[in-house]
N, C-alpha and C positions, 0 to 999 in steps of 0.2 A: 583407326581400327574399330570395327564394330564390337559391340558387347552382347548383342542378342540376335537370335535367329527368328524373331517374331516376323511373320509374314513371308519367310523364306520357304521355298519348295525344295524338298529333298527327294531323291530317288535312291532307294537302298536295295541292292540285290541281296537275296538270302537273308532278309531281315525278320524272319518269323520267330527267331530265337537267338540266344547267345549275344555276341558282341554287336551284331547288326541291330537287334532289338534294343540293346542298351543305348546305342547311339541315337536311335529313333526316340526313345523315351526322354533322353536328355534334351534333344531338340524340341520335343513336344512341350516340355516345361516352359520353353520360351514362347510357345504359341506358333510353332512351325507347322507347315503343311507337308505331309510325308506319304510317299507312295512306297508300299512294301511289296516288292516283286520277288516272289518265291514260288516253289512248286507245291508246298504242303497246304492243302485245303481241308483235309480231314485229319483228325488226331492220329499220330503215329504211335504204335504200341510201345516204343522205347524212347522216342524223342518228343519232348513236350513242345507245344506251340504250333499254330497254323497262321496263315496270313490274316484270318479273321480274328483270332485271339490277339494277335499283335495290333491290329487296327483298333480293337476295343481298348487295349491298354494305352495306346497313343491318345485316343479321345479322352480317356479318363485322366491322363496326365496333363491335358490342356491343349493338345494339338488337334489338327484335322488329319484324317487318315483316309487312304485309298488302298484297298487290298486288291492286288493283281496277281492272278496265277500266271507264272511265267517261268519257262525253262530257258535260261540265258544261252543255251547252246543253239537255240532255234532263232534264226534271224527274224522271221516274220513275227514271232512272239515278242521279241525285244522291240522291234519297230512299233508294234501295237501298244506295248506297255509304256514306252516313252511318249507316244502320241496321246494316249489316254491321260497320262499325268499332266501334260502341257494343256490339254483341253480342259481338264477338271480344275486345275489351279492357276491357269493363265501364264505359265512359263516354267522354267527350271533354273534353279540357282546352284544346286549342289548334287553331285553324283558320288555315291558311296559304293565302291566295288568291294563287297564283303563276302559274297557267295564263294564257297570253296569246297572242293572234294578232297578227301584225305584217305590214303592207304599207306601205312608205314611198313612196307615190306621190301626186302632185298630184291634184286633184279630177277632172280630165278623164281621168286614167289609172287611176282606181279604179273597177272594176266594182261595181255595186250588190251583187252576190253577195259580193264580198270585203268591202265595207262591212258587210254583214249579219253575215258571219262574225266580223269583229273586234268588233262590238258584242255579238254573241251570246256570244262567249267572254269578252271583257274585262269589259264592264259588266254584261250580263245574267247571265253565268255567275258572276261574283263575287257578285252579288245573290242568286242562287239557292243557291249553296253556303253563303253566310252565313245566309240565311233558314232553311235546313234544319239548320244546325249550332246555331243559337241556343238552342233548347229544351234541348239537352244541355249546352251550355256554361254555362247558368245554374245547373246543378247542380254545377259544378266549384268547387274551392276557390279557384283563382287563374286564371280563364279569360282567354285572349287571342285576339284576331283580328288578323291582320297581312295586309295586302295589299302586294304588290310593285308599288307605284304611286307616281307622282311628286307632289311638293308642288304645291299649287294656285297656281302663279305664272302668271297668265293674261296671257301676253305673245304678241304677234303672231308672233314668231320661232319659237315652238313649234308654231304651227298652220299657217302659210303653206305650208311645203313638203309637208305630209302631213296635211291636215286630218282625214281619215277616221280615221286611226290615233290622232291626238292626241285627238279627241273620245272615242274608245272608251277610251283609257287614262285620261283625266281622269274618265271615268265611274266607274272604280274608286276614284279619289280622292274623288269626291263621295259615294260610298256610305260610305266610311270616316268622312267628316265627319258624315254624318247618323246612322249607327248609333252612333258614339261619343257623340253628344249624347243619343240615345234611351236608351242603356244606361250612362250615366255613373255611376260608383260601383259598378257590377255586373260589367262586363267591360272589359278593356283593349282598345281598338280603335284601331289605329295603322297608318300607312303607312310603308314603308321603301323607299328608292330609292338606287341607287349614284351617287356623285359622278362616277365615270368609267365608260367602257365596260368591260364584263366579258367575260372570255374564255370564251364559250360557243358552242355550235353555231349559235345564233341570229344571231351576228355576220355570217353570210353575207348576211343580208337588208340589212345596213347598208352594204355595199360601194357606194362611190360617193356616200355621203351624209355620211360623216365622214372627216376627214383621217387620214392615216397617223399612228400613234402607238402607245404601249404600252398594254396591257390589264391590268387587275388581275384577280386570281384570284377566282372565286365565293366563296372562303372568307372574303373580307372582308365580304360581305353575310351569310354564315352566322354569323360571329362577332357581327355587329351584331344579327342576329335573335335570337341566344341571349341577348344582354343584354336585349332586349325581353321575351322569353318568360319570363325569370326575374325580371322587375320586378314591382312591386305593381300589379295590375290596377285597383285602386280609384283610384289616383292617376296612373298613366301611361296616358293615353288622349287621343284626339283630336289627336294630333300627327303631323306629317309629317317623319320622320327621314331624314337623309342618312347613309349608312353611316360615312364617315370622321368626321363631326361627332359621331355617337353614340359611336364608339370614343374620340375625344378627350375627351369628357365623362367617360369612365371611366379616363382617364389613359393611353390607348393612343395614342401619337403617332408611334411608329416604325412606318411602314407599308411598310418596304422588303421585308418578307417576302411581301407581297401582289402585288408587281409583278416584272417581269423584273430580274435583277441588273444593276446599273450604270445604270439609268434613273432620272433625277431625277423626283421626284413631280410637279413642275410640267409635265413633258412627257407626263403621262398623257393618253390620249385622253378628252375630256369626254363624258359621256352627254348625252342630251336632257333638257330640262325643268329643269335647274339651272345656275346660273352656273358657268363653268369655274374651275379653280384660278387661272388667270391673272387672271380678272376679280375673284376674291375677293382676290387679293394687291393689286389696285388699290384695291378697296373698303377694305381694311385701313388704307390711308393716311389715310382720313377717319375711321375708327372701326371697331373689330372687328365683324364680323357677329354677329348673335344666334345662339348655339349652344344648341339644346334639350338638356335633360338629363333623366335619370331617376334 
């Protein structure tokens, strides 16, 4: 198993802020080469970060950066972005499908245009980026594809409040399941999802949908992603990892550094699509939940 991403080339969709940027900065500390493919080139009035500010942060952290303006709904733009990455860095080792569109509304309050946007970015965009990256990943020594996507726990509670978003997000998960099977033994293809809500600008969309509570830092997802990216691609594939479970499988059980000081882990705000910490504590009375490992 590898321990560093030094010299590896990453392509990250939507990496100008939040979880995508955190993953990029963790890889940069190893000396990785990172292409940030996102739409934001000028500062947004309410969302911090552009592809250029992300590239500067990557360089400052010790990596090499390539800022690419790219709408992953457009095939020609994705083609060009992947080609430019390979031309600049000489290949491609890791593809991170991080870009996502969110609207937490019930069906009658979800315009079809918004439905199309979520599916265009989440499901179709992930399909498109993965498809264009695959020929280059197959030439890499230890290639990985990771989607920031939830485990396929098909429960009514995850769909009823916002069926359009849930369908689009689970579309990313289904792609991971299919591509993992198709390229088993050749490419490590996995999904990674946070147990709790993460402190990013996207949290503004969640107001009114989740209870008040503490948020973990994006660095917890970045550290978990690093474990995946340095794992053996031939054997670590087709799994739906939860950040804190993955860390625990590597002996990292003290998560206090990822949350606000003085907040107990059980009080963390749960994310969608996975059982909360309180639910898991209850399940543990009957038997410990299965924890995937690499």
